[in-house]
VMD Tcl script that builds the backbone (N, CA, C; Angstrom):
set m [mol new atoms 564]
animate dup $m
set s [atomselect $m all]
$s set {name element resname resid chain x y z} {
  {N N MET 1 A 119.570 134.347 167.478}
  {CA C MET 1 A 120.285 135.611 167.445}
  {C C MET 1 A 120.826 135.868 168.848}
  {N N SER 2 A 122.132 135.795 169.006}
  {CA C SER 2 A 122.736 135.972 170.325}
  {C C SER 2 A 122.793 137.444 170.733}
  {N N LYS 3 A 123.052 138.318 169.799}
  {CA C LYS 3 A 123.114 139.749 170.076}
  {C C LYS 3 A 122.090 140.441 169.173}
  {N N ARG 4 A 121.383 141.402 169.725}
  {CA C ARG 4 A 120.395 142.120 168.913}
  {C C ARG 4 A 121.104 142.914 167.828}
  {N N ARG 5 A 120.412 143.051 166.685}
  {CA C ARG 5 A 120.949 143.793 165.551}
  {C C ARG 5 A 119.921 144.811 165.086}
  {N N ILE 6 A 120.420 145.941 164.609}
  {CA C ILE 6 A 119.562 146.959 164.015}
  {C C ILE 6 A 120.227 147.449 162.734}
  {N N ILE 7 A 119.400 147.817 161.773}
  {CA C ILE 7 A 119.889 148.379 160.515}
  {C C ILE 7 A 119.656 149.883 160.569}
  {N N VAL 8 A 120.702 150.641 160.271}
  {CA C VAL 8 A 120.599 152.092 160.173}
  {C C VAL 8 A 120.839 152.468 158.720}
  {N N GLY 9 A 119.849 153.103 158.130}
  {CA C GLY 9 A 119.988 153.604 156.771}
  {C C GLY 9 A 120.063 155.114 156.802}
  {N N ILE 10 A 120.900 155.658 155.944}
  {CA C ILE 10 A 120.977 157.114 155.798}
  {C C ILE 10 A 120.756 157.400 154.321}
  {N N SER 11 A 119.686 158.134 154.022}
  {CA C SER 11 A 119.403 158.472 152.625}
  {C C SER 11 A 119.774 159.929 152.363}
  {N N GLY 12 A 119.508 160.393 151.171}
  {CA C GLY 12 A 120.021 161.683 150.726}
  {C C GLY 12 A 119.242 162.914 151.131}
  {N N ALA 13 A 118.244 162.781 151.984}
  {CA C ALA 13 A 117.501 163.958 152.429}
  {C C ALA 13 A 118.403 164.877 153.240}
  {N N SER 14 A 118.044 166.123 153.298}
  {CA C SER 14 A 118.756 167.060 154.148}
  {C C SER 14 A 118.650 166.584 155.594}
  {N N GLY 15 A 119.738 166.705 156.339}
  {CA C GLY 15 A 119.726 166.298 157.732}
  {C C GLY 15 A 120.563 165.064 157.996}
  {N N PHE 16 A 121.700 164.962 157.337}
  {CA C PHE 16 A 122.611 163.837 157.561}
  {C C PHE 16 A 122.909 163.660 159.048}
  {N N GLN 17 A 122.852 164.759 159.791}
  {CA C GLN 17 A 123.159 164.727 161.221}
  {C C GLN 17 A 122.231 163.790 161.994}
  {N N TYR 18 A 121.004 163.559 161.491}
  {CA C TYR 18 A 120.099 162.622 162.159}
  {C C TYR 18 A 120.659 161.204 162.101}
  {N N GLY 19 A 121.202 160.828 160.969}
  {CA C GLY 19 A 121.820 159.515 160.840}
  {C C GLY 19 A 123.054 159.392 161.705}
  {N N MET 20 A 123.854 160.439 161.696}
  {CA C MET 20 A 125.082 160.439 162.502}
  {C C MET 20 A 124.740 160.323 163.994}
  {N N LYS 21 A 123.751 161.071 164.437}
  {CA C LYS 21 A 123.342 161.026 165.850}
  {C C LYS 21 A 122.793 159.647 166.204}
  {N N THR 22 A 122.076 159.026 165.290}
  {CA C THR 22 A 121.571 157.670 165.520}
  {C C THR 22 A 122.735 156.725 165.796}
  {N N LEU 23 A 123.758 156.807 164.970}
  {CA C LEU 23 A 124.936 155.954 165.151}
  {C C LEU 23 A 125.658 156.256 166.461}
  {N N GLU 24 A 125.768 157.530 166.802}
  {CA C GLU 24 A 126.437 157.912 168.052}
  {C C GLU 24 A 125.691 157.367 169.264}
  {N N ILE 25 A 124.369 157.456 169.245}
  {CA C ILE 25 A 123.580 156.962 170.377}
  {C C ILE 25 A 123.672 155.442 170.477}
  {N N LEU 26 A 123.651 154.765 169.343}
  {CA C LEU 26 A 123.697 153.298 169.347}
  {C C LEU 26 A 125.080 152.742 169.661}
  {N N ARG 27 A 126.103 153.563 169.505}
  {CA C ARG 27 A 127.488 153.121 169.680}
  {C C ARG 27 A 127.734 152.434 171.021}
  {N N ASP 28 A 127.147 152.939 172.082}
  {CA C ASP 28 A 127.410 152.407 173.416}
  {C C ASP 28 A 126.378 151.382 173.873}
  {N N ARG 29 A 125.599 150.880 172.966}
  {CA C ARG 29 A 124.582 149.876 173.283}
  {C C ARG 29 A 125.120 148.486 172.969}
  {N N ASP 30 A 124.541 147.505 173.592}
  {CA C ASP 30 A 124.895 146.117 173.307}
  {C C ASP 30 A 124.047 145.637 172.128}
  {N N ILE 31 A 124.306 146.227 170.973}
  {CA C ILE 31 A 123.531 145.939 169.769}
  {C C ILE 31 A 124.448 146.094 168.558}
  {N N ASP 32 A 124.349 145.159 167.628}
  {CA C ASP 32 A 125.130 145.253 166.388}
  {C C ASP 32 A 124.440 146.219 165.437}
  {N N VAL 33 A 125.202 147.153 164.926}
  {CA C VAL 33 A 124.664 148.161 164.018}
  {C C VAL 33 A 125.157 147.876 162.603}
  {N N HIS 34 A 124.194 147.713 161.695}
  {CA C HIS 34 A 124.475 147.513 160.269}
  {C C HIS 34 A 124.092 148.798 159.549}
  {N N LEU 35 A 125.043 149.380 158.850}
  {CA C LEU 35 A 124.868 150.698 158.235}
  {C C LEU 35 A 124.803 150.596 156.715}
  {N N ILE 36 A 123.841 151.317 156.143}
  {CA C ILE 36 A 123.724 151.465 154.687}
  {C C ILE 36 A 123.596 152.953 154.400}
  {N N ILE 37 A 124.492 153.472 153.581}
  {CA C ILE 37 A 124.477 154.892 153.219}
  {C C ILE 37 A 124.218 154.997 151.715}
  {N N SER 38 A 123.204 155.758 151.339}
  {CA C SER 38 A 122.897 155.921 149.914}
  {C C SER 38 A 123.893 156.874 149.248}
  {N N LYS 39 A 123.902 156.861 147.932}
  {CA C LYS 39 A 124.770 157.780 147.183}
  {C C LYS 39 A 124.361 159.227 147.454}
  {N N GLY 40 A 123.058 159.453 147.538}
  {CA C GLY 40 A 122.572 160.797 147.852}
  {C C GLY 40 A 123.005 161.259 149.229}
  {N N ALA 41 A 123.046 160.328 150.176}
  {CA C ALA 41 A 123.490 160.659 151.536}
  {C C ALA 41 A 124.956 161.066 151.549}
  {N N GLU 42 A 125.756 160.389 150.739}
  {CA C GLU 42 A 127.179 160.758 150.639}
  {C C GLU 42 A 127.312 162.199 150.141}
  {N N MET 43 A 126.494 162.554 149.168}
  {CA C MET 43 A 126.536 163.907 148.623}
  {C C MET 43 A 126.059 164.918 149.678}
  {N N THR 44 A 124.969 164.594 150.366}
  {CA C THR 44 A 124.444 165.489 151.405}
  {C C THR 44 A 125.459 165.669 152.528}
  {N N ARG 45 A 126.100 164.573 152.930}
  {CA C ARG 45 A 127.118 164.642 153.992}
  {C C ARG 45 A 128.192 165.648 153.621}
  {N N SER 46 A 128.687 165.570 152.387}
  {CA C SER 46 A 129.786 166.456 151.984}
  {C C SER 46 A 129.317 167.895 151.782}
  {N N MET 47 A 128.046 168.089 151.424}
  {CA C MET 47 A 127.539 169.446 151.190}
  {C C MET 47 A 127.090 170.147 152.472}
  {N N GLU 48 A 126.551 169.399 153.425}
  {CA C GLU 48 A 125.938 170.005 154.603}
  {C C GLU 48 A 126.787 169.940 155.864}
  {N N THR 49 A 127.814 169.081 155.865}
  {CA C THR 49 A 128.563 168.880 157.109}
  {C C THR 49 A 130.066 168.860 156.835}
  {N N ASP 50 A 130.824 168.862 157.903}
  {CA C ASP 50 A 132.271 168.655 157.831}
  {C C ASP 50 A 132.623 167.235 158.257}
  {N N ILE 51 A 131.624 166.372 158.359}
  {CA C ILE 51 A 131.821 164.987 158.795}
  {C C ILE 51 A 132.477 164.200 157.665}
  {N N GLU 52 A 133.539 163.491 157.992}
  {CA C GLU 52 A 134.212 162.627 157.017}
  {C C GLU 52 A 133.538 161.257 157.005}
  {N N ARG 53 A 133.574 160.591 155.868}
  {CA C ARG 53 A 132.949 159.260 155.742}
  {C C ARG 53 A 133.459 158.299 156.822}
  {N N GLU 54 A 134.761 158.336 157.096}
  {CA C GLU 54 A 135.346 157.428 158.082}
  {C C GLU 54 A 134.788 157.681 159.484}
  {N N ASP 55 A 134.427 158.946 159.778}
  {CA C ASP 55 A 133.847 159.272 161.075}
  {C C ASP 55 A 132.473 158.625 161.240}
  {N N VAL 56 A 131.823 158.381 160.128}
  {CA C VAL 56 A 130.502 157.753 160.136}
  {C C VAL 56 A 130.649 156.240 160.216}
  {N N THR 57 A 131.417 155.681 159.310}
  {CA C THR 57 A 131.505 154.223 159.195}
  {C C THR 57 A 132.132 153.566 160.422}
  {N N CYS 58 A 132.983 154.281 161.135}
  {CA C CYS 58 A 133.615 153.686 162.321}
  {C C CYS 58 A 132.614 153.469 163.454}
  {N N LEU 59 A 131.433 154.072 163.362}
  {CA C LEU 59 A 130.416 153.933 164.407}
  {C C LEU 59 A 129.536 152.691 164.211}
  {N N ALA 60 A 129.685 152.014 163.076}
  {CA C ALA 60 A 128.875 150.831 162.785}
  {C C ALA 60 A 129.709 149.567 162.944}
  {N N ASP 61 A 129.031 148.481 163.260}
  {CA C ASP 61 A 129.704 147.189 163.337}
  {C C ASP 61 A 129.952 146.622 161.940}
  {N N GLU 62 A 128.998 146.881 161.043}
  {CA C GLU 62 A 129.147 146.459 159.651}
  {C C GLU 62 A 128.608 147.546 158.753}
  {N N VAL 63 A 129.334 147.826 157.686}
  {CA C VAL 63 A 128.900 148.796 156.688}
  {C C VAL 63 A 128.674 148.024 155.397}
  {N N HIS 64 A 127.489 148.195 154.833}
  {CA C HIS 64 A 127.120 147.484 153.606}
  {C C HIS 64 A 127.060 148.458 152.434}
  {N N ALA 65 A 127.641 148.071 151.326}
  {CA C ALA 65 A 127.604 148.892 150.109}
  {C C ALA 65 A 126.172 148.974 149.600}
  {N N ILE 66 A 125.784 150.134 149.144}
  {CA C ILE 66 A 124.420 150.390 148.687}
  {C C ILE 66 A 124.007 149.442 147.560}
  {N N ASN 67 A 124.949 148.996 146.751}
  {CA C ASN 67 A 124.616 148.119 145.619}
  {C C ASN 67 A 124.746 146.635 145.940}
  {N N ASN 68 A 125.084 146.282 147.173}
  {CA C ASN 68 A 125.285 144.886 147.537}
  {C C ASN 68 A 123.958 144.224 147.917}
  {N N LEU 69 A 123.208 143.818 146.916}
  {CA C LEU 69 A 121.912 143.196 147.171}
  {C C LEU 69 A 122.035 141.791 147.753}
  {N N GLY 70 A 123.240 141.285 147.878}
  {CA C GLY 70 A 123.474 139.994 148.499}
  {C C GLY 70 A 123.918 140.093 149.949}
  {N N ALA 71 A 123.908 141.291 150.517}
  {CA C ALA 71 A 124.318 141.476 151.915}
  {C C ALA 71 A 123.375 140.728 152.857}
  {N N CYS 72 A 123.862 140.412 154.031}
  {CA C CYS 72 A 123.067 139.653 155.006}
  {C C CYS 72 A 121.729 140.319 155.298}
  {N N VAL 73 A 121.684 141.649 155.351}
  {CA C VAL 73 A 120.449 142.367 155.703}
  {C C VAL 73 A 119.417 142.354 154.584}
  {N N SER 74 A 119.764 141.751 153.436}
  {CA C SER 74 A 118.799 141.654 152.336}
  {C C SER 74 A 117.954 140.387 152.450}
  {N N SER 75 A 118.161 139.614 153.504}
  {CA C SER 75 A 117.417 138.373 153.695}
  {C C SER 75 A 116.637 138.395 155.003}
  {N N GLY 76 A 115.414 137.926 154.939}
  {CA C GLY 76 A 114.586 137.847 156.132}
  {C C GLY 76 A 115.086 136.835 157.143}
  {N N SER 77 A 115.907 135.889 156.702}
  {CA C SER 77 A 116.440 134.904 157.643}
  {C C SER 77 A 117.511 135.506 158.551}
  {N N TYR 78 A 118.015 136.699 158.198}
  {CA C TYR 78 A 118.986 137.405 159.037}
  {C C TYR 78 A 118.182 138.267 160.004}
  {N N LYS 79 A 118.111 137.844 161.256}
  {CA C LYS 79 A 117.225 138.491 162.218}
  {C C LYS 79 A 117.776 139.823 162.717}
  {N N THR 80 A 116.902 140.799 162.726}
  {CA C THR 80 A 117.196 142.118 163.294}
  {C C THR 80 A 115.983 142.559 164.112}
  {N N ILE 81 A 116.180 143.601 164.913}
  {CA C ILE 81 A 115.024 144.182 165.610}
  {C C ILE 81 A 114.322 145.179 164.703}
  {N N GLY 82 A 114.921 145.480 163.561}
  {CA C GLY 82 A 114.294 146.379 162.617}
  {C C GLY 82 A 115.286 147.334 161.984}
  {N N MET 83 A 114.738 148.417 161.471}
  {CA C MET 83 A 115.529 149.372 160.694}
  {C C MET 83 A 115.011 150.781 160.916}
  {N N ILE 84 A 115.941 151.705 161.002}
  {CA C ILE 84 A 115.614 153.129 161.024}
  {C C ILE 84 A 116.330 153.771 159.845}
  {N N ILE 85 A 115.614 154.619 159.122}
  {CA C ILE 85 A 116.229 155.395 158.049}
  {C C ILE 85 A 116.164 156.852 158.481}
  {N N ALA 86 A 117.357 157.418 158.744}
  {CA C ALA 86 A 117.463 158.753 159.324}
  {C C ALA 86 A 118.572 159.528 158.628}
  {N N PRO 87 A 118.252 160.516 157.849}
  {CA C PRO 87 A 116.924 160.924 157.420}
  {C C PRO 87 A 116.443 160.044 156.266}
  {N N CYS 88 A 115.157 160.145 155.983}
  {CA C CYS 88 A 114.559 159.390 154.882}
  {C C CYS 88 A 114.067 160.372 153.826}
  {N N SER 89 A 114.630 160.255 152.640}
  {CA C SER 89 A 114.228 161.125 151.531}
  {C C SER 89 A 112.866 160.696 150.982}
  {N N MET 90 A 112.226 161.558 150.240}
  {CA C MET 90 A 110.958 161.222 149.603}
  {C C MET 90 A 111.165 160.153 148.533}
  {N N ASN 91 A 112.334 160.128 147.920}
  {CA C ASN 91 A 112.646 159.077 146.953}
  {C C ASN 91 A 112.680 157.713 147.639}
  {N N THR 92 A 113.349 157.641 148.781}
  {CA C THR 92 A 113.416 156.385 149.525}
  {C C THR 92 A 112.037 156.000 150.034}
  {N N LEU 93 A 111.297 156.955 150.571}
  {CA C LEU 93 A 109.931 156.696 151.026}
  {C C LEU 93 A 109.094 156.112 149.893}
  {N N GLY 94 A 109.143 156.734 148.717}
  {CA C GLY 94 A 108.361 156.261 147.572}
  {C C GLY 94 A 108.760 154.859 147.152}
  {N N SER 95 A 110.046 154.593 147.165}
  {CA C SER 95 A 110.522 153.250 146.811}
  {C C SER 95 A 110.025 152.211 147.802}
  {N N VAL 96 A 110.088 152.535 149.089}
  {CA C VAL 96 A 109.608 151.606 150.115}
  {C C VAL 96 A 108.098 151.409 149.983}
  {N N ALA 97 A 107.371 152.491 149.766}
  {CA C ALA 97 A 105.913 152.427 149.655}
  {C C ALA 97 A 105.463 151.548 148.493}
  {N N HIS 98 A 106.274 151.490 147.446}
  {CA C HIS 98 A 105.883 150.749 146.243}
  {C C HIS 98 A 106.687 149.469 146.027}
  {N N GLY 99 A 107.455 149.071 147.030}
  {CA C GLY 99 A 108.184 147.817 146.941}
  {C C GLY 99 A 109.291 147.808 145.915}
  {N N LEU 100 A 109.871 148.974 145.642}
  {CA C LEU 100 A 110.961 149.068 144.674}
  {C C LEU 100 A 112.274 148.834 145.415}
  {N N THR 101 A 112.962 147.770 145.063}
  {CA C THR 101 A 114.131 147.346 145.833}
  {C C THR 101 A 115.383 147.334 144.964}
  {N N SER 102 A 115.662 148.445 144.333}
  {CA C SER 102 A 116.788 148.507 143.397}
  {C C SER 102 A 118.132 148.732 144.072}
  {N N ASN 103 A 118.132 149.015 145.377}
  {CA C ASN 103 A 119.393 149.135 146.110}
  {C C ASN 103 A 119.222 148.496 147.488}
  {N N LEU 104 A 120.299 148.352 148.223}
  {CA C LEU 104 A 120.241 147.648 149.499}
  {C C LEU 104 A 119.424 148.403 150.540}
  {N N LEU 105 A 119.425 149.718 150.488}
  {CA C LEU 105 A 118.650 150.496 151.456}
  {C C LEU 105 A 117.168 150.153 151.359}
  {N N THR 106 A 116.628 150.192 150.141}
  {CA C THR 106 A 115.204 149.903 149.974}
  {C C THR 106 A 114.910 148.410 150.084}
  {N N ARG 107 A 115.852 147.561 149.699}
  {CA C ARG 107 A 115.666 146.114 149.857}
  {C C ARG 107 A 115.603 145.744 151.331}
  {N N ALA 108 A 116.506 146.286 152.133}
  {CA C ALA 108 A 116.496 145.986 153.568}
  {C C ALA 108 A 115.197 146.464 154.215}
  {N N ALA 109 A 114.719 147.638 153.817}
  {CA C ALA 109 A 113.449 148.144 154.356}
  {C C ALA 109 A 112.293 147.227 153.956}
  {N N ASP 110 A 112.314 146.756 152.727}
  {CA C ASP 110 A 111.292 145.839 152.242}
  {C C ASP 110 A 111.302 144.540 153.054}
  {N N VAL 111 A 112.486 144.027 153.334}
  {CA C VAL 111 A 112.630 142.797 154.132}
  {C C VAL 111 A 112.086 143.020 155.539}
  {N N VAL 112 A 112.418 144.154 156.131}
  {CA C VAL 112 A 111.931 144.457 157.472}
  {C C VAL 112 A 110.401 144.457 157.493}
  {N N LEU 113 A 109.786 145.061 156.478}
  {CA C LEU 113 A 108.324 145.088 156.418}
  {C C LEU 113 A 107.748 143.688 156.217}
  {N N LYS 114 A 108.325 142.919 155.303}
  {CA C LYS 114 A 107.755 141.593 155.030}
  {C C LYS 114 A 107.893 140.660 156.224}
  {N N GLU 115 A 108.921 140.874 157.035}
  {CA C GLU 115 A 109.137 140.053 158.231}
  {C C GLU 115 A 108.376 140.601 159.440}
  {N N ARG 116 A 107.628 141.686 159.235}
  {CA C ARG 116 A 106.830 142.317 160.290}
  {C C ARG 116 A 107.689 142.809 161.448}
  {N N ARG 117 A 108.854 143.353 161.078}
  {CA C ARG 117 A 109.726 143.963 162.072}
  {C C ARG 117 A 109.510 145.475 162.053}
  {N N ARG 118 A 110.120 146.173 162.978}
  {CA C ARG 118 A 109.927 147.608 163.111}
  {C C ARG 118 A 110.700 148.358 162.033}
  {N N LEU 119 A 110.010 149.236 161.299}
  {CA C LEU 119 A 110.628 150.134 160.322}
  {C C LEU 119 A 110.225 151.552 160.689}
  {N N VAL 120 A 111.234 152.391 160.960}
  {CA C VAL 120 A 110.994 153.794 161.319}
  {C C VAL 120 A 111.657 154.670 160.269}
  {N N LEU 121 A 110.854 155.524 159.650}
  {CA C LEU 121 A 111.351 156.425 158.612}
  {C C LEU 121 A 111.283 157.862 159.110}
  {N N MET 122 A 112.452 158.463 159.293}
  {CA C MET 122 A 112.510 159.867 159.707}
  {C C MET 122 A 112.491 160.726 158.436}
  {N N VAL 123 A 111.277 160.888 157.896}
  {CA C VAL 123 A 111.110 161.588 156.619}
  {C C VAL 123 A 111.412 163.076 156.775}
  {N N ARG 124 A 112.106 163.604 155.777}
  {CA C ARG 124 A 112.565 164.989 155.814}
  {C C ARG 124 A 112.149 165.703 154.540}
  {N N GLU 125 A 111.034 166.354 154.577}
  {CA C GLU 125 A 110.581 167.155 153.441}
  {C C GLU 125 A 109.447 168.035 153.919}
  {N N THR 126 A 109.362 169.210 153.348}
  {CA C THR 126 A 108.224 170.075 153.611}
  {C C THR 126 A 108.213 171.189 152.574}
  {N N PRO 127 A 107.081 171.633 152.118}
  {CA C PRO 127 A 105.758 171.071 152.395}
  {C C PRO 127 A 105.591 169.730 151.692}
  {N N LEU 128 A 104.536 169.028 152.067}
  {CA C LEU 128 A 104.271 167.704 151.511}
  {C C LEU 128 A 103.240 167.810 150.397}
  {N N ASN 129 A 103.487 167.057 149.312}
  {CA C ASN 129 A 102.463 166.994 148.275}
  {C C ASN 129 A 101.656 165.719 148.457}
  {N N LEU 130 A 100.639 165.518 147.623}
  {CA C LEU 130 A 99.741 164.392 147.806}
  {C C LEU 130 A 100.454 163.049 147.657}
  {N N SER 131 A 101.418 162.950 146.750}
  {CA C SER 131 A 102.124 161.668 146.593}
  {C C SER 131 A 102.939 161.345 147.846}
  {N N HIS 132 A 103.526 162.350 148.485}
  {CA C HIS 132 A 104.249 162.117 149.743}
  {C C HIS 132 A 103.297 161.552 150.798}
  {N N LEU 133 A 102.135 162.188 150.930}
  {CA C LEU 133 A 101.159 161.760 151.927}
  {C C LEU 133 A 100.639 160.355 151.642}
  {N N LYS 134 A 100.381 160.057 150.374}
  {CA C LYS 134 A 99.905 158.715 150.020}
  {C C LYS 134 A 100.990 157.668 150.274}
  {N N ASN 135 A 102.248 158.017 149.996}
  {CA C ASN 135 A 103.340 157.083 150.272}
  {C C ASN 135 A 103.476 156.843 151.770}
  {N N MET 136 A 103.312 157.903 152.570}
  {CA C MET 136 A 103.359 157.742 154.025}
  {C C MET 136 A 102.215 156.850 154.498}
  {N N GLN 137 A 101.037 157.060 153.928}
  {CA C GLN 137 A 99.898 156.225 154.288}
  {C C GLN 137 A 100.166 154.767 153.928}
  {N N SER 138 A 100.696 154.538 152.747}
  {CA C SER 138 A 100.982 153.180 152.292}
  {C C SER 138 A 101.968 152.474 153.217}
  {N N VAL 139 A 103.052 153.154 153.564}
  {CA C VAL 139 A 104.048 152.557 154.466}
  {C C VAL 139 A 103.431 152.290 155.837}
  {N N THR 140 A 102.621 153.208 156.313}
  {CA C THR 140 A 101.952 153.022 157.604}
  {C C THR 140 A 101.025 151.813 157.559}
  {N N GLU 141 A 100.280 151.658 156.480}
  {CA C GLU 141 A 99.383 150.508 156.337}
  {C C GLU 141 A 100.150 149.193 156.278}
  {N N MET 142 A 101.402 149.243 155.841}
  {CA C MET 142 A 102.240 148.043 155.796}
  {C C MET 142 A 102.910 147.764 157.144}
  {N N GLY 143 A 102.739 148.661 158.102}
  {CA C GLY 143 A 103.312 148.452 159.428}
  {C C GLY 143 A 104.503 149.337 159.752}
  {N N GLY 144 A 104.934 150.156 158.805}
  {CA C GLY 144 A 106.031 151.084 159.063}
  {C C GLY 144 A 105.569 152.265 159.892}
  {N N ILE 145 A 106.523 152.966 160.455}
  {CA C ILE 145 A 106.225 154.146 161.264}
  {C C ILE 145 A 106.876 155.358 160.613}
  {N N ILE 146 A 106.064 156.358 160.335}
  {CA C ILE 146 A 106.556 157.619 159.784}
  {C C ILE 146 A 106.866 158.527 160.966}
  {N N PHE 147 A 108.122 158.933 161.060}
  {CA C PHE 147 A 108.565 159.721 162.213}
  {C C PHE 147 A 109.334 160.945 161.726}
  {N N PRO 148 A 108.617 161.983 161.282}
  {CA C PRO 148 A 109.338 163.200 160.891}
  {C C PRO 148 A 110.048 163.780 162.112}
  {N N PRO 149 A 111.274 164.218 161.966}
  {CA C PRO 149 A 111.993 164.773 163.117}
  {C C PRO 149 A 111.515 166.185 163.445}
  {N N VAL 150 A 110.279 166.270 163.894}
  {CA C VAL 150 A 109.690 167.548 164.285}
  {C C VAL 150 A 110.210 167.863 165.689}
  {N N PRO 151 A 110.863 168.994 165.860}
  {CA C PRO 151 A 111.478 169.264 167.161}
  {C C PRO 151 A 110.455 169.465 168.273}
  {N N ALA 152 A 110.725 168.840 169.396}
  {CA C ALA 152 A 109.972 169.101 170.621}
  {C C ALA 152 A 110.729 170.199 171.360}
  {N N LEU 153 A 110.013 171.073 171.994}
  {CA C LEU 153 A 110.673 172.187 172.680}
  {C C LEU 153 A 110.469 172.166 174.182}
  {N N TYR 154 A 109.663 171.226 174.684}
  {CA C TYR 154 A 109.404 171.175 176.124}
  {C C TYR 154 A 110.652 170.865 176.941}
  {N N HIS 155 A 111.663 170.287 176.319}
  {CA C HIS 155 A 112.892 169.973 177.059}
  {C C HIS 155 A 113.893 171.142 177.034}
  {N N LYS 156 A 113.459 172.270 176.486}
  {CA C LYS 156 A 114.240 173.510 176.460}
  {C C LYS 156 A 115.636 173.301 175.855}
  {N N PRO 157 A 115.675 172.928 174.569}
  {CA C PRO 157 A 116.972 172.685 173.937}
  {C C PRO 157 A 117.815 173.952 173.910}
  {N N GLU 158 A 119.117 173.751 174.069}
  {CA C GLU 158 A 120.050 174.877 174.048}
  {C C GLU 158 A 120.887 174.907 172.779}
  {N N SER 159 A 120.762 173.868 171.950}
  {CA C SER 159 A 121.553 173.805 170.720}
  {C C SER 159 A 120.819 172.970 169.674}
  {N N VAL 160 A 121.286 173.060 168.451}
  {CA C VAL 160 A 120.751 172.218 167.384}
  {C C VAL 160 A 120.991 170.750 167.730}
  {N N ASP 161 A 122.152 170.455 168.304}
  {CA C ASP 161 A 122.445 169.076 168.687}
  {C C ASP 161 A 121.435 168.553 169.710}
  {N N ASP 162 A 121.000 169.394 170.643}
  {CA C ASP 162 A 119.969 168.990 171.617}
  {C C ASP 162 A 118.677 168.596 170.897}
  {N N ILE 163 A 118.308 169.358 169.885}
  {CA C ILE 163 A 117.086 169.082 169.126}
  {C C ILE 163 A 117.224 167.764 168.371}
  {N N ILE 164 A 118.355 167.591 167.701}
  {CA C ILE 164 A 118.590 166.361 166.933}
  {C C ILE 164 A 118.632 165.159 167.864}
  {N N HIS 165 A 119.341 165.278 168.991}
  {CA C HIS 165 A 119.440 164.181 169.953}
  {C C HIS 165 A 118.064 163.751 170.444}
  {N N HIS 166 A 117.238 164.713 170.786}
  {CA C HIS 166 A 115.911 164.396 171.310}
  {C C HIS 166 A 115.066 163.673 170.257}
  {N N SER 167 A 115.084 164.152 169.027}
  {CA C SER 167 A 114.305 163.508 167.957}
  {C C SER 167 A 114.769 162.072 167.724}
  {N N VAL 168 A 116.066 161.869 167.643}
  {CA C VAL 168 A 116.602 160.524 167.395}
  {C C VAL 168 A 116.316 159.610 168.585}
  {N N ALA 169 A 116.487 160.118 169.785}
  {CA C ALA 169 A 116.211 159.304 170.972}
  {C C ALA 169 A 114.754 158.860 171.001}
  {N N ARG 170 A 113.849 159.747 170.647}
  {CA C ARG 170 A 112.423 159.385 170.600}
  {C C ARG 170 A 112.162 158.342 169.515}
  {N N ALA 171 A 112.837 158.457 168.387}
  {CA C ALA 171 A 112.685 157.456 167.323}
  {C C ALA 171 A 113.208 156.100 167.795}
  {N N LEU 172 A 114.319 156.098 168.510}
  {CA C LEU 172 A 114.874 154.837 169.008}
  {C C LEU 172 A 114.023 154.234 170.126}
  {N N ASP 173 A 113.222 155.064 170.802}
  {CA C ASP 173 A 112.249 154.550 171.771}
  {C C ASP 173 A 111.333 153.519 171.111}
  {N N LEU 174 A 111.058 153.712 169.836}
  {CA C LEU 174 A 110.139 152.826 169.121}
  {C C LEU 174 A 110.696 151.414 168.958}
  {N N PHE 175 A 111.998 151.252 169.192}
  {CA C PHE 175 A 112.624 149.928 169.175}
  {C C PHE 175 A 112.788 149.384 170.594}
  {N N ASP 176 A 112.183 150.079 171.546}
  {CA C ASP 176 A 112.281 149.725 172.961}
  {C C ASP 176 A 113.727 149.798 173.446}
  {N N LEU 177 A 114.439 150.790 172.924}
  {CA C LEU 177 A 115.816 151.048 173.349}
  {C C LEU 177 A 115.801 152.267 174.257}
  {N N ASP 178 A 116.188 152.094 175.504}
  {CA C ASP 178 A 116.234 153.223 176.421}
  {C C ASP 178 A 117.479 154.048 176.140}
  {N N VAL 179 A 117.266 155.306 175.915}
  {CA C VAL 179 A 118.361 156.220 175.619}
  {C C VAL 179 A 118.570 157.122 176.828}
  {N N ALA 180 A 119.782 157.136 177.327}
  {CA C ALA 180 A 120.103 157.997 178.469}
  {C C ALA 180 A 120.092 159.461 178.017}
  {N N ASN 181 A 119.946 160.320 178.965}
  {CA C ASN 181 A 120.021 161.765 178.727}
  {C C ASN 181 A 118.927 162.282 177.810}
  {N N ILE 182 A 117.751 161.686 177.893}
  {CA C ILE 182 A 116.620 162.238 177.154}
  {C C ILE 182 A 115.612 162.767 178.167}
  {N N LYS 183 A 115.265 164.020 177.974}
  {CA C LYS 183 A 114.281 164.635 178.851}
  {C C LYS 183 A 112.893 164.274 178.326}
  {N N ARG 184 A 112.069 163.748 179.217}
  {CA C ARG 184 A 110.734 163.308 178.846}
  {C C ARG 184 A 109.690 164.198 179.509}
  {N N TRP 185 A 108.580 164.358 178.826}
  {CA C TRP 185 A 107.490 165.179 179.332}
  {C C TRP 185 A 107.055 164.651 180.704}
  {N N GLY 186 A 106.951 165.553 181.652}
  {CA C GLY 186 A 106.454 165.195 182.979}
  {C C GLY 186 A 107.496 164.605 183.903}
  {N N GLU 187 A 108.717 164.412 183.408}
  {CA C GLU 187 A 109.785 163.898 184.255}
  {C C GLU 187 A 110.776 165.028 184.524}
  {N N SER 188 A 111.322 165.046 185.738}
  {CA C SER 188 A 112.280 166.120 186.056}
  {C C SER 188 A 113.682 165.699 185.705}
}
mol reanalyze $m
mol bondsrecalc $m
mol representation Tube
mol addrep $m
């Protein structure tokens, strides 16, 4: 693998902006970004934001159709540093937890887990019921990381975008990607 690659998935949970911010932060990195957007995410994007689909897809190096189970990211032989799903719906979480790979988003996550690569799920739901918690436990036991975008306030955010940026930057830290302009605890 000459250039590092990462898979960005956006599922239908509320908070499409987390996926968009992930793409914006990764845009200026020396890393190939492979994007998968679920049908639910398309609906959430149009209901919650004024973001056009083209504004999203232009930030990725490759965009894969949700139903394309033959895409490169559906194979473990296609090396990546891992996958982030931002936001991650409870439906997607449940599918990943139980190995249900009926679309490319969940298939790619399954491949990342089987290859022992980094999988970060920015789950978006509250309150949580027992099945949500058990699914989170299952994914964690398989090596995935559950990363709810719980806002940190020590960096004194001045806008919603500041909160979203900080959460996404911290999630990308888990891939050992240094993100500029992130205020860290104890640093001035």
